[in-house]
Structure formats: C-alpha cells, structure tokens
C-alpha positions as CSV (number, residue, x, y, z in Angstrom):
1,M,-19.9,18.5,7.1
2,R,-18.2,17.8,3.9
3,Y,-16.5,14.7,5.1
4,I,-19.7,13.3,7.0
5,L,-21.4,13.6,3.4
6,M,-18.7,11.7,1.8
7,S,-18.6,9.1,4.3
8,V,-22.3,8.7,3.7
9,I,-22.1,8.6,0.1
10,T,-19.1,6.0,0.4
11,A,-21.2,3.9,2.5
12,C,-24.3,3.9,0.3
13,M,-22.2,3.0,-2.6
14,F,-20.8,-0.2,-0.5
15,F,-23.7,-1.5,0.4
16,S,-25.6,-1.0,-2.7
17,C,-23.3,-3.1,-4.6
18,S,-24.9,-6.1,-6.2
19,T,-24.3,-9.8,-5.1
20,D,-23.9,-10.5,-8.7
21,K,-20.4,-8.1,-8.9
22,E,-19.5,-9.9,-5.5
23,N,-19.8,-13.3,-6.9
24,S,-17.8,-12.6,-10.2
25,V,-14.5,-13.6,-9.9
26,L,-11.7,-12.3,-12.3
27,D,-9.0,-15.1,-12.8
28,E,-5.8,-14.7,-15.1
29,E,-7.5,-16.7,-17.8
30,S,-10.2,-14.1,-18.3
31,I,-7.6,-11.5,-19.4
32,V,-5.6,-13.7,-21.8
33,G,-6.1,-12.4,-25.2
34,T,-5.6,-9.3,-27.5
35,W,-7.7,-6.2,-26.6
36,S,-7.9,-3.2,-28.6
37,F,-8.8,0.2,-27.4
38,T,-12.3,0.9,-28.8
39,G,-13.5,4.1,-26.9
40,L,-13.2,6.4,-24.0
41,N,-15.9,6.9,-21.1
42,I,-15.6,10.5,-19.6
43,D,-18.9,10.4,-17.9
44,N,-17.5,10.1,-14.3
45,A,-14.3,12.1,-15.3
46,D,-13.1,14.9,-13.1
47,S,-13.4,17.4,-15.6
48,P,-15.5,15.9,-18.8
49,D,-15.8,19.1,-20.7
50,D,-12.0,19.3,-21.0
51,L,-11.9,15.6,-22.2
52,A,-14.9,16.0,-25.0
53,L,-12.5,17.0,-27.7
54,A,-10.2,14.1,-26.8
55,N,-13.3,11.8,-26.9
56,E,-14.4,13.0,-30.3
57,V,-10.9,12.7,-31.9
58,I,-10.4,9.3,-30.6
59,G,-14.0,8.4,-31.8
60,I,-13.0,9.6,-35.2
61,L,-9.7,7.7,-35.2
62,I,-11.1,4.5,-34.2
63,A,-14.1,4.6,-36.7
64,S,-11.6,5.2,-39.4
65,G,-9.9,1.8,-38.3
66,C,-6.8,3.3,-36.6
67,E,-5.6,0.8,-33.9
68,I,-4.7,3.3,-31.1
69,L,-3.6,0.8,-28.6
70,V,-3.5,-3.0,-28.7
71,L,-2.6,-4.9,-25.4
72,D,-1.9,-8.7,-26.2
73,F,-2.3,-10.5,-22.7
74,N,-0.2,-13.8,-22.8
75,S,-0.8,-16.9,-20.6
76,D,2.7,-16.6,-19.6
77,Q,2.0,-13.4,-18.0
78,T,3.6,-11.2,-20.4
79,V,1.8,-8.6,-22.3
80,M,2.8,-6.2,-25.3
81,A,1.5,-3.2,-25.8
82,T,1.5,-1.9,-29.3
83,A,0.5,2.0,-29.8
84,K,0.6,4.7,-32.4
85,D,2.9,7.2,-31.9
86,F,1.4,10.5,-31.9
87,T,4.6,12.3,-31.4
88,E,4.8,13.2,-34.9
89,T,1.4,14.1,-35.8
90,G,0.7,17.5,-36.6
91,N,-2.4,19.8,-36.2
92,D,-3.1,20.3,-39.9
93,V,-6.3,22.2,-41.2
94,N,-8.4,20.2,-43.8
95,A,-7.9,21.9,-47.2
96,A,-11.8,22.5,-47.3
97,G,-11.4,24.7,-43.9
98,T,-13.9,22.1,-42.1
99,G,-11.7,21.8,-38.9
100,L,-8.5,19.7,-38.0
101,L,-7.2,17.1,-40.4
102,I,-7.2,14.0,-38.1
103,E,-4.8,11.1,-39.4
104,C,-3.9,7.9,-38.0
105,P,-0.1,7.6,-37.3
106,S,1.7,5.1,-39.5
107,E,4.5,4.9,-36.6
108,V,4.1,2.5,-33.5
109,E,5.6,2.1,-30.4
110,T,5.9,-1.3,-28.7
111,S,6.5,-2.2,-25.1
112,S,6.4,-5.3,-23.1
113,S,6.0,-5.8,-19.3
114,V,4.6,-8.8,-17.3
115,W,1.3,-8.7,-15.4
116,T,-0.4,-10.3,-12.5
117,L,-4.2,-10.1,-11.6
118,E,-5.2,-10.3,-8.1
119,G,-9.0,-9.8,-7.8
120,D,-9.8,-6.5,-9.9
121,Q,-6.2,-5.2,-9.2
122,L,-4.0,-5.5,-12.6
123,T,-0.1,-5.3,-11.7
124,F,2.4,-4.6,-14.4
125,V,6.3,-4.7,-14.1
126,D,8.0,-3.2,-17.0
127,E,11.5,-3.8,-18.5
128,N,12.8,-1.2,-16.0
129,N,11.2,-3.2,-12.8
130,V,8.7,-0.5,-12.6
131,E,5.7,-1.7,-10.8
132,E,2.1,-0.1,-11.5
133,T,-1.1,-1.6,-10.1
134,I,-4.4,-0.5,-11.7
135,T,-8.2,-1.4,-11.0
136,I,-9.8,-2.9,-13.6
137,Q,-13.5,-4.2,-14.7
138,L,-13.9,-6.9,-17.0
139,D,-17.5,-7.9,-18.3
140,G,-17.3,-10.4,-21.1
141,N,-15.4,-9.1,-24.0
142,T,-15.3,-5.7,-22.8
143,L,-12.3,-4.5,-20.4
144,T,-12.6,-1.1,-18.7
145,L,-9.1,0.3,-17.6
146,P,-8.1,4.2,-16.1
147,A,-7.9,6.0,-19.3
148,E,-4.2,7.3,-18.0
149,I,-2.9,3.8,-19.5
150,V,-3.3,5.4,-23.0
151,D,-2.5,9.0,-22.1
152,E,-1.3,9.9,-18.8
153,D,-1.2,13.6,-19.3
154,N,-4.5,14.3,-21.2
155,L,-7.0,11.6,-19.9
156,T,-6.8,11.8,-16.4
157,G,-10.3,10.7,-14.7
158,A,-11.6,8.9,-17.9
159,E,-11.9,5.3,-18.5
160,A,-10.3,3.6,-21.5
161,I,-12.8,1.0,-22.9
162,F,-10.9,-2.3,-24.5
163,T,-12.7,-4.9,-26.7
164,R,-11.5,-8.4,-27.1
165,Q,-10.4,-9.0,-30.6
C-alpha cells in the first residue's frame, strides 16, 4: 500500500509541473558569478525541528554580515569556495546570560574545483579528482543547492540558498 501511495504522489508531482519550468534552460553562463550563502530552507527537510537551531544561528551570522560560504563560479569552469572555518569556534555564553555567543570566525578555508552544468545537474571535480553531482535550482539571482554542500553532517535534507553578489 505504501509503495502504491508513493507512486501516485510521484505521478501527481510529475504531471503537475508547470510548462515554465520545462521551458527554462540552465546554461553554464547563468551560473557564472559570485554567490553568497544567504539562508537555509528547512521546510521540506527530513527533520526540520532538528535543523531549527542551526537555521537560527545561520540567520544571526548572516544578519551580522558573516559570509559563511562564497562560491565564485568562473567562465573557465573553475570554482573557488571560500568558507569560514568553524572548527575553532567555541560555545561561549553571553556575559549577560542570554544565550550562546555567536561570532563569525575570522579564519577561512578555500578550495577549488572544476564544474560542469548539464540541465539542473551541477558536477564538481575537486583537486583529488573526486566527482560529486548535485541537483540545483536557479531562479534569477537565487541559487538553491542541497545544504549538505555547506555542512554535510548537520544540514542533511535542507536547502542552502545562495544569492548572486
């Protein structure tokens, strides 16, 4: 019964897609540019309650001007990722006793890879020739990626929202 229900839901989703999305074509030029991580969508995540605190912390950091992750897609099909290094960030409590002290780390990590885009499938090949393909959504200056690209251990099932700078 469960498999039948899933099949019906999948079929409904397939046939309910608008023709606008079918006609929109992602090309490599549409992703070239600098993209900043600006938010997290946890609405459809497997466990949105578990991600609520992470979403709140991310919102505070971004509102304070912290650039958690920036992706710079170049026309030569290289991408540079610049991410804040949270490994040295402590869990200090505010002196006023109002909760955790959330600070933007000063240290950054950078990595580079090459990328290709075929339809909505974005493939990265890193410096060690490890290949990873993800499904993306691009709507004007908003790029949506699986949030595991930001933090694979803690953001499973959420979507990372990037905005073109």
